[in-house]
C-alpha positions as CSV (number, residue, x, y, z in Angstrom):
1,M,53.8,52.5,-58.8
2,Q,52.1,52.4,-55.4
3,A,53.6,54.0,-52.4
4,V,55.5,51.8,-50.0
5,P,53.2,51.2,-47.0
6,F,54.5,52.8,-43.8
7,S,54.2,49.5,-42.1
8,H,57.2,48.4,-44.1
9,L,59.4,51.1,-42.5
10,P,60.0,50.5,-38.8
11,V,62.1,53.2,-37.1
12,W,64.5,51.0,-35.2
13,R,66.1,50.2,-38.5
14,S,66.2,53.3,-40.6
15,P,64.0,53.2,-43.6
16,F,67.2,53.6,-45.6
17,Y,67.9,50.0,-44.6
18,F,64.5,48.7,-45.7
19,I,64.2,50.8,-48.9
20,S,67.7,49.6,-49.9
21,R,66.5,46.1,-49.5
22,L,63.3,46.8,-51.4
23,V,65.2,48.4,-54.3
24,L,67.6,45.5,-54.4
25,T,64.6,43.2,-54.8
26,M,62.7,45.3,-57.2
27,K,65.5,46.4,-59.5
28,F,68.6,44.3,-59.0
29,A,67.1,40.9,-57.7
30,G,69.9,41.0,-55.1
31,S,70.1,38.8,-52.1
32,L,71.7,39.0,-48.7
33,V,74.1,36.5,-47.2
34,T,73.2,35.4,-43.6
35,L,76.3,35.1,-41.5
36,L,76.3,32.7,-38.7
37,A,79.7,32.6,-37.1
38,L,79.0,30.3,-34.2
39,G,82.0,29.4,-32.1
40,T,82.8,27.0,-29.3
41,C,83.2,27.6,-25.6
42,S,87.0,28.0,-26.0
43,E,86.9,30.7,-28.7
44,A,87.9,34.3,-27.9
45,L,85.3,37.0,-28.1
46,P,85.3,38.6,-31.5
47,A,86.4,42.3,-31.8
48,P,85.4,44.9,-31.0
49,A,83.9,43.7,-27.8
50,A,86.1,42.7,-24.9
51,L,85.2,40.9,-21.7
52,P,87.1,39.8,-18.6
53,A,88.8,36.4,-19.1
54,Q,87.1,33.3,-17.7
55,S,89.3,30.4,-16.8
56,T,86.8,27.8,-18.0
57,C,83.2,27.4,-19.3
58,P,80.8,27.9,-16.4
59,A,80.0,24.2,-16.2
60,K,79.4,24.1,-12.5
61,A,77.2,27.1,-12.6
62,I,75.1,25.6,-15.4
63,Q,74.8,22.3,-13.4
64,A,73.5,24.3,-10.4
65,L,71.0,26.1,-12.6
66,R,69.8,22.8,-14.0
67,G,69.2,21.7,-10.5
68,V,66.6,24.5,-9.8
69,F,65.1,25.1,-13.3
70,R,63.1,22.9,-15.7
71,A,65.1,21.3,-18.4
72,N,63.6,23.5,-21.1
73,Q,64.6,26.6,-19.2
74,V,68.3,26.0,-19.4
75,V,69.3,25.7,-23.1
76,Q,72.8,24.8,-24.2
77,E,74.6,24.7,-27.5
78,G,73.5,21.6,-29.4
79,A,69.9,21.8,-28.2
80,A,67.2,22.3,-30.9
81,A,66.1,25.6,-29.4
82,Y,69.6,27.1,-29.0
83,E,70.2,28.5,-32.5
84,D,66.7,30.0,-32.7
85,I,67.2,31.7,-29.3
86,N,70.7,32.8,-30.1
87,E,70.0,34.2,-33.6
88,S,67.2,36.6,-32.4
89,Y,69.4,39.7,-32.0
90,L,69.2,42.8,-34.2
91,S,72.9,42.7,-35.0
92,N,75.1,39.8,-36.0
93,L,77.7,41.4,-33.7
94,N,75.6,39.8,-30.9
95,N,74.3,36.8,-32.9
96,D,77.9,35.7,-33.4
97,L,78.5,35.3,-29.7
98,T,78.0,31.8,-28.3
99,P,76.9,31.7,-24.6
100,A,77.5,28.4,-22.8
101,A,73.8,28.4,-21.8
102,V,70.7,30.5,-22.1
103,V,68.3,30.6,-19.1
104,L,64.6,31.4,-19.7
105,P,62.8,32.5,-16.5
106,D,59.0,32.5,-16.4
107,S,58.6,35.0,-13.6
108,S,60.3,37.5,-11.4
109,A,60.6,34.7,-8.8
110,D,62.5,32.7,-11.4
111,V,64.8,35.7,-12.0
112,A,65.5,36.0,-8.3
113,K,66.2,32.2,-8.2
114,F,68.6,32.7,-11.1
115,V,70.5,35.4,-9.3
116,R,70.7,33.5,-6.0
117,T,71.9,30.3,-7.7
118,L,74.4,31.9,-10.1
119,R,75.8,34.5,-7.6
120,P,78.4,32.4,-5.8
121,Y,79.9,31.2,-9.2
122,A,79.9,34.7,-10.6
123,L,81.5,36.3,-7.5
124,S,84.2,33.6,-7.6
125,G,85.0,34.3,-11.3
126,Q,83.5,31.0,-12.6
127,A,80.7,32.6,-14.6
128,Y,79.7,35.9,-16.2
129,F,76.2,36.7,-17.5
130,A,74.3,38.9,-19.8
131,I,70.7,40.2,-19.6
132,K,68.6,40.1,-22.7
133,G,65.1,41.6,-23.3
134,A,64.3,41.8,-27.0
135,G,67.9,41.9,-28.2
136,Q,67.4,45.0,-30.3
137,Q,70.3,47.1,-29.0
138,P,73.3,46.5,-31.3
139,L,76.1,47.4,-28.9
140,P,78.4,44.4,-29.0
141,A,78.0,42.1,-26.1
142,C,75.5,44.3,-24.3
143,N,72.8,41.5,-24.3
144,N,74.7,38.4,-25.1
145,I,78.0,36.9,-23.9
146,E,80.7,34.6,-25.2
147,E,81.2,31.5,-23.0
148,G,79.0,32.9,-20.3
149,I,75.3,32.6,-19.4
150,T,72.6,34.7,-21.1
151,L,69.5,35.4,-19.1
152,D,66.7,35.8,-21.7
153,L,63.6,37.5,-20.3
154,R,61.3,36.8,-23.3
155,N,58.8,34.8,-21.2
156,L,58.1,37.7,-18.7
157,T,55.0,38.7,-20.7
158,G,52.2,39.9,-18.5
159,I,50.3,43.1,-19.3
160,Q,47.9,44.7,-16.8
161,V,45.9,47.9,-17.5
162,D,44.6,49.9,-14.6
163,Q,42.4,52.6,-16.2
164,A,41.4,54.1,-12.9
165,K,45.1,54.8,-12.0
166,G,46.0,55.6,-15.6
167,V,48.9,53.1,-15.8
168,V,49.8,49.8,-17.5
169,S,52.2,47.2,-16.0
170,V,54.3,45.4,-18.5
171,G,56.6,42.4,-18.1
172,A,60.2,42.8,-19.2
173,G,59.8,40.4,-22.1
174,V,56.9,42.1,-23.8
175,R,57.4,43.8,-27.1
176,W,56.0,47.3,-27.7
177,A,53.6,46.1,-30.4
178,T,51.9,43.9,-27.9
179,V,51.5,46.8,-25.5
180,Y,50.0,49.0,-28.2
181,E,47.6,46.2,-29.4
182,V,46.2,46.0,-25.8
183,L,45.9,49.7,-25.3
184,E,44.6,50.9,-28.7
185,P,41.1,49.4,-28.4
186,L,40.8,51.4,-25.1
187,G,41.7,54.6,-26.8
188,L,45.0,54.7,-24.8
189,A,48.7,54.8,-25.5
190,V,52.0,55.0,-23.7
191,T,55.3,56.8,-24.5
192,G,57.0,53.8,-25.9
193,G,59.3,52.6,-28.7
194,R,58.8,53.5,-32.3
195,S,59.4,49.8,-33.4
196,G,56.8,47.2,-32.7
197,P,59.3,44.3,-32.3
198,G,61.5,46.4,-29.9
199,G,61.6,45.5,-26.3
200,I,60.8,47.4,-23.1
201,G,63.9,47.1,-21.1
202,G,67.0,48.5,-22.9
203,L,65.1,51.4,-24.3
204,S,63.4,52.4,-21.1
205,L,66.5,52.1,-18.9
206,S,68.6,54.3,-21.3
207,G,66.1,57.2,-21.7
208,G,64.0,56.2,-24.7
209,L,62.6,58.3,-27.6
210,S,59.0,58.0,-28.8
211,F,56.6,59.5,-31.3
212,F,55.2,61.4,-28.3
213,S,58.5,62.5,-26.7
214,S,58.1,66.3,-27.4
215,R,54.7,66.1,-25.8
216,E,55.3,63.6,-23.0
217,G,59.1,63.4,-22.4
218,F,61.5,60.5,-22.6
219,I,60.1,57.0,-22.2
220,T,61.9,56.7,-18.8
221,D,60.2,59.8,-17.6
222,N,56.9,58.1,-18.0
223,I,57.7,55.0,-15.9
224,V,56.0,55.3,-12.5
225,E,57.5,52.1,-11.1
226,F,60.1,49.4,-11.7
227,E,60.0,45.9,-10.2
228,V,63.7,44.9,-9.7
229,V,65.6,41.8,-8.7
230,L,68.7,43.0,-6.8
231,S,72.0,41.1,-6.5
232,S,70.8,39.8,-3.1
233,G,68.0,38.0,-4.8
234,Q,65.4,40.3,-3.2
235,I,62.5,41.6,-5.4
236,V,61.8,45.3,-4.7
237,R,59.7,48.1,-6.1
238,A,61.2,51.4,-7.0
239,N,59.0,54.4,-7.4
240,D,59.0,58.1,-6.3
241,K,58.2,57.0,-2.7
242,E,59.7,53.6,-2.3
243,N,63.5,53.2,-3.0
244,S,63.3,56.6,-4.7
245,D,67.1,56.8,-5.2
246,L,67.0,53.5,-7.1
247,Y,64.0,54.7,-9.1
248,R,65.8,57.8,-10.3
249,A,69.0,55.8,-11.0
250,L,67.1,53.3,-13.2
251,R,65.8,56.3,-15.3
252,G,68.8,56.4,-17.6
253,G,71.3,54.3,-15.6
254,G,71.1,51.1,-17.7
255,N,71.7,47.6,-16.4
256,N,73.9,48.6,-13.4
257,F,71.6,48.1,-10.4
258,G,69.6,44.9,-10.9
259,I,67.3,43.1,-13.3
260,V,64.1,44.9,-14.0
261,T,61.3,42.4,-14.4
262,K,58.3,44.7,-14.7
263,F,57.7,48.3,-15.8
264,T,54.6,50.4,-14.9
265,L,54.0,53.2,-17.4
266,R,51.6,56.2,-17.5
267,T,48.9,55.9,-20.1
268,F,47.2,58.7,-21.9
269,E,44.3,59.1,-24.3
270,Q,45.4,58.7,-27.9
271,G,43.6,58.4,-31.2
272,P,44.8,58.2,-34.8
273,F,47.5,60.6,-36.0
274,Y,49.3,61.6,-39.2
275,G,52.8,60.8,-40.4
276,G,55.2,58.7,-42.4
277,S,58.2,59.1,-44.7
278,V,59.1,61.5,-47.5
279,Y,62.1,60.6,-49.8
280,Y,63.8,63.3,-51.8
281,F,67.2,64.1,-53.5
282,P,70.2,65.3,-51.5
283,P,70.4,68.9,-52.8
284,S,67.3,69.8,-50.8
285,F,68.7,68.4,-47.5
286,P,70.3,71.8,-46.3
287,S,66.9,73.5,-46.7
288,Q,65.3,70.8,-44.5
289,I,67.9,71.5,-41.8
290,D,66.9,75.1,-41.9
291,A,63.3,74.1,-41.5
292,L,64.1,71.8,-38.6
293,V,66.0,74.5,-36.7
294,N,63.3,77.1,-37.5
295,E,60.7,74.8,-35.9
296,L,62.8,74.1,-32.8
297,T,63.7,77.7,-32.1
298,K,60.5,79.5,-32.9
299,P,58.7,81.1,-29.9
300,D,55.9,78.4,-30.0
301,P,57.2,75.1,-31.3
302,T,54.6,72.4,-31.6
303,P,55.0,69.6,-29.0
304,E,52.6,67.4,-31.0
305,S,55.3,67.0,-33.8
306,H,58.0,64.4,-34.0
307,L,60.6,65.1,-36.6
308,M,63.6,63.2,-38.0
309,L,65.8,64.1,-41.0
310,S,68.2,61.6,-42.6
311,I,70.6,61.4,-45.5
312,G,72.3,58.2,-46.4
313,Y,74.1,56.0,-48.9
314,S,73.4,52.5,-50.2
315,A,74.6,50.7,-53.3
316,A,71.0,49.8,-53.9
317,F,70.5,53.5,-54.8
318,A,73.1,53.4,-57.5
319,Q,70.7,54.2,-60.3
320,L,69.6,57.2,-58.2
321,G,73.1,58.4,-57.5
322,G,73.8,56.3,-54.4
323,T,72.6,58.9,-51.9
324,L,69.0,59.8,-50.9
325,A,67.5,62.0,-48.2
326,L,64.5,61.2,-46.0
327,N,62.2,63.0,-43.6
328,Q,60.2,60.9,-41.1
329,V,57.7,63.3,-39.6
330,Y,54.6,62.9,-37.5
331,Y,51.8,65.0,-36.0
332,T,50.4,63.1,-33.0
333,R,46.9,64.4,-33.3
334,E,44.2,63.6,-35.9
335,E,44.9,66.3,-38.5
336,E,46.0,65.5,-42.0
337,N,49.2,67.3,-43.2
338,P,49.1,70.0,-40.5
339,E,51.0,73.3,-41.2
340,V,53.9,72.3,-38.9
341,L,54.8,69.3,-41.2
342,R,54.4,71.0,-44.5
343,P,58.0,72.3,-44.8
344,F,59.0,68.6,-44.6
345,T,56.3,67.0,-46.6
346,E,56.3,69.4,-49.5
347,V,60.1,69.4,-50.1
348,Q,60.9,68.8,-53.8
349,P,61.8,66.9,-55.9
350,Q,60.4,63.8,-54.1
351,L,60.5,60.1,-55.0
352,D,56.7,59.7,-54.8
353,F,56.7,55.9,-55.2
354,L,58.6,55.6,-51.9
355,N,56.6,58.1,-49.8
356,S,54.2,56.9,-47.1
357,M,52.5,59.9,-45.5
358,R,49.1,58.9,-44.2
359,N,46.7,58.8,-41.3
360,L,47.7,55.9,-39.0
361,T,47.4,54.4,-35.6
362,L,50.2,53.7,-33.2
363,V,49.9,50.0,-34.0
364,S,50.2,50.6,-37.7
365,A,53.0,53.1,-37.3
366,T,55.2,50.7,-35.4
367,S,54.3,47.5,-37.3
368,E,56.6,45.8,-39.7
369,Q,56.7,43.0,-42.3
370,T,58.1,39.8,-40.8
371,S,59.9,39.0,-44.0
372,Q,62.1,42.1,-43.6
373,N,63.7,40.7,-40.5
374,T,65.2,37.6,-42.2
375,D,68.4,39.2,-43.5
376,A,70.8,39.2,-40.6
377,Q,73.3,42.1,-40.8
378,R,76.1,43.6,-38.7
379,V,74.8,46.8,-37.1
380,A,76.5,49.8,-35.4
381,Y,75.1,53.0,-33.9
382,M,77.0,56.0,-32.5
383,N,75.9,59.5,-31.7
384,I,76.7,63.0,-30.4
385,H,74.5,65.9,-29.5
386,V,74.7,69.6,-30.5
387,K,72.7,72.8,-30.2
388,A,70.0,73.4,-32.8
389,D,72.4,75.4,-35.0
390,A,71.9,75.1,-38.7
391,A,75.5,75.8,-39.7
392,T,76.8,73.1,-37.4
393,L,74.3,70.5,-38.7
394,K,75.1,71.4,-42.3
395,Y,78.8,71.0,-41.6
396,A,78.0,67.6,-39.9
397,A,76.1,66.3,-43.0
398,D,78.8,67.4,-45.4
399,A,81.5,65.9,-43.2
400,Y,79.6,62.6,-43.0
401,L,79.0,62.3,-46.7
402,A,82.6,63.0,-47.5
403,G,83.9,60.8,-44.7
404,I,82.0,57.6,-45.6
405,Q,83.2,57.4,-49.1
406,P,86.1,55.0,-48.3
407,I,83.7,52.4,-46.9
408,Q,81.0,52.6,-49.5
409,D,82.5,49.5,-51.2
410,A,81.7,47.3,-48.2
411,A,79.3,44.4,-49.1
412,N,75.6,45.4,-48.7
413,I,76.4,48.4,-46.7
414,T,73.7,51.0,-45.8
415,L,74.9,54.2,-44.1
416,S,72.4,56.7,-42.5
417,F,73.1,60.1,-41.0
418,T,70.0,61.0,-38.9
419,L,69.1,64.2,-37.0
420,Q,66.7,63.7,-34.1
421,P,65.7,66.8,-32.1
422,Y,65.1,67.1,-28.4
423,A,62.6,70.0,-28.2
424,V,62.6,72.2,-25.1
425,S,59.1,70.7,-24.3
426,L,60.7,67.3,-24.0
427,L,63.4,68.5,-21.6
428,E,60.8,70.3,-19.5
429,K,58.9,67.0,-18.9
430,T,61.9,65.5,-17.2
431,S,61.8,67.8,-14.2
432,F,58.0,67.8,-14.2
433,K,57.9,64.0,-14.0
434,G,60.4,63.5,-11.2
435,G,63.8,63.7,-12.9
436,N,66.1,61.2,-14.5
437,S,69.8,60.5,-14.6
438,L,70.6,61.9,-18.1
439,G,71.9,65.3,-17.0
440,L,69.8,67.3,-19.5
441,S,67.8,70.4,-18.7
442,P,65.5,72.8,-20.6
443,A,68.4,75.4,-20.6
444,D,70.3,73.0,-22.8
445,G,67.7,72.9,-25.5
446,P,66.7,72.7,-28.1
447,I,69.1,69.9,-28.8
448,V,69.7,67.8,-31.9
449,S,71.1,64.2,-31.8
450,V,73.6,63.5,-34.6
451,L,73.2,59.8,-35.1
452,F,75.0,57.3,-37.4
453,L,73.2,54.1,-38.2
454,T,75.1,51.5,-40.2
455,W,74.4,48.0,-41.6
456,W,76.8,45.8,-43.4
457,Q,77.5,42.1,-44.2
458,E,81.0,41.0,-43.7
459,E,82.9,40.5,-40.4
460,S,86.1,41.4,-42.2
461,D,84.8,44.9,-42.7
462,D,84.0,45.5,-39.0
463,E,87.2,47.3,-38.0
464,R,87.5,49.7,-41.0
465,I,83.8,50.6,-40.9
466,I,83.8,51.4,-37.2
467,S,87.1,53.2,-37.2
468,T,86.1,55.3,-40.2
469,L,82.7,56.3,-38.7
470,R,84.3,57.0,-35.3
471,G,86.8,59.4,-37.0
472,V,84.0,61.2,-38.8
473,L,81.9,61.5,-35.6
474,E,84.8,62.8,-33.6
475,S,85.7,65.4,-36.3
476,I,82.1,66.7,-36.2
477,D,82.3,66.9,-32.4
478,T,85.6,68.8,-32.6
479,E,84.0,71.3,-35.1
480,A,81.0,71.7,-32.9
481,K,83.2,72.4,-29.9
482,A,85.0,75.1,-31.9
483,R,81.6,76.6,-32.8
484,K,80.5,76.3,-29.1
485,T,77.5,74.3,-30.1
486,S,78.7,70.9,-28.8
487,L,77.0,69.2,-25.8
488,P,78.7,66.4,-23.8
489,F,75.6,64.2,-23.7
490,V,75.8,60.7,-25.4
491,Y,72.5,58.8,-25.6
492,M,73.2,55.3,-24.3
493,N,70.8,53.4,-26.6
494,Y,72.7,54.7,-29.6
495,A,76.2,54.6,-28.2
496,H,79.1,52.5,-29.4
497,T,81.8,50.9,-27.3
498,F,84.3,53.8,-27.6
499,Q,81.7,56.2,-26.1
500,D,81.0,56.8,-22.5
501,P,77.3,57.8,-21.9
502,I,77.5,57.5,-18.1
503,N,80.3,60.0,-17.9
504,S,78.4,62.4,-20.3
505,Y,75.6,62.7,-17.7
506,G,77.9,64.9,-15.6
507,K,79.9,64.4,-12.4
508,S,76.9,64.9,-10.0
509,N,74.6,62.5,-11.8
510,K,77.4,59.9,-12.2
511,A,78.1,60.2,-8.5
512,K,74.4,59.6,-7.6
513,L,74.4,56.5,-9.9
514,Q,77.5,55.2,-8.2
515,L,76.0,55.7,-4.7
516,A,72.9,53.8,-5.8
517,S,75.0,51.0,-7.1
518,L,76.9,50.8,-3.8
519,K,73.7,50.7,-1.9
520,Y,71.6,48.3,-3.9
521,D,74.4,46.1,-5.4
522,K,76.9,45.8,-2.5
523,L,78.3,42.7,-4.0
524,R,79.2,44.5,-7.3
525,L,77.5,41.7,-9.2
526,F,76.1,44.0,-11.9
527,Q,79.4,45.9,-12.2
528,N,81.9,43.0,-12.3
529,D,79.9,40.0,-13.5
530,V,77.6,41.5,-16.1
531,P,80.3,43.0,-18.2
532,G,78.1,44.1,-21.1
533,G,76.7,47.6,-21.4
534,F,78.2,50.8,-19.9
535,K,79.5,50.6,-16.3
536,L,79.7,53.1,-13.5
537,F,83.2,52.3,-12.1
């Protein structure tokens, strides 16, 4: 049997998800049920998300918006475009929400007009709103809103390359694949998302991990300027010289300060590189943890490498025991199977027909099959961080595999435990490139993110799945604290509602973020009237 092409395995959904779907198709002829629980304006927001109460649907606000936008820019339930727009989220936890209207701006000036028009209704409690880029963050209600107004930035799509300055400016509605397709013929790349369909905004404002992070830093460290619409309706630039406090706050501070309409990123020369996925059986996973820790802690770790280790369960793997392990490993220079990757590519025994190691480009590495996005699922992420300690990581893997057993009977569930390292070289880039709000330093490293990624079908399983996974995650964190290997940091883009990434940045960084909010959002519009995401107060 031929190997599964790497293009079938986008990173923003763990390959466990896609391979489980592939195995279902190949061996079990299974199918997924698409859940579309669309409510009315009077329905309460589904658990686990909770928003401030609105007295009525924001009819007056919508009427005002219709007065300043074209008819096709304000889309309400019942319109032909509404369902297509509102079913474009990664997770059904957000697809299930029914905003009273979706507004589609075409420019930063339109976004400013939206803010100025909606502001009096929001401040008087008549309307709340959400901000959506690509809709790929699964946190409930972070980018959609029940009974409120969703601002969908999909039409902010300009891309401008300035080779002389070594930057590219990208509209907030652009997907990473489009950026890479523009840059690749020029021999250039950016530190961007590992998923082609993923959007710029949520990832960049929360930190952002890339194939190149060990070499170049977080995605947010490589943004040289933000164009932002403030709660006043003013459009400003934030960089290291102009509104520098806002610039630093946006590098990890989320949606708390304004609506970013354009991102300007550093470019660098980049050719083909080597990488992909290796599937193998669970008994070899502990040895792979040892290999990961050895690479991270050796005197000269390789910044060109990008390493992720996973172990997970799916009913689709039943004939293989239900549980498989996976290495996603890359070397971001043009060298086939370099020495640094061999401990991970030569692990045995492998499932050769699923493996995808090859020479690739950034476009091919982040591409995906459109057909693999048709099966809507409920999705949850959650994470903690620990020191690169093999004993802690092995304990975490064992605790996870034991802890998920009670929820393995959930319909179409896929459960993935993923380790993503933050090399010291990544953390060093933060200070070198102007600093961010995340509160991490090279002295903390090397660090490993312990990440749970979960997909399932039925809304009735939401509570037990989330509560079970939360209990497992907290037990791992408790053990890491006892071993003195725990770190407080929580990565915002992978956090769930019970977590507090802003607080995990530390008191000093949180205070700076609060000061920036008080300065640039005096009306508290983005604290009180954009309830989704993680807030500062």
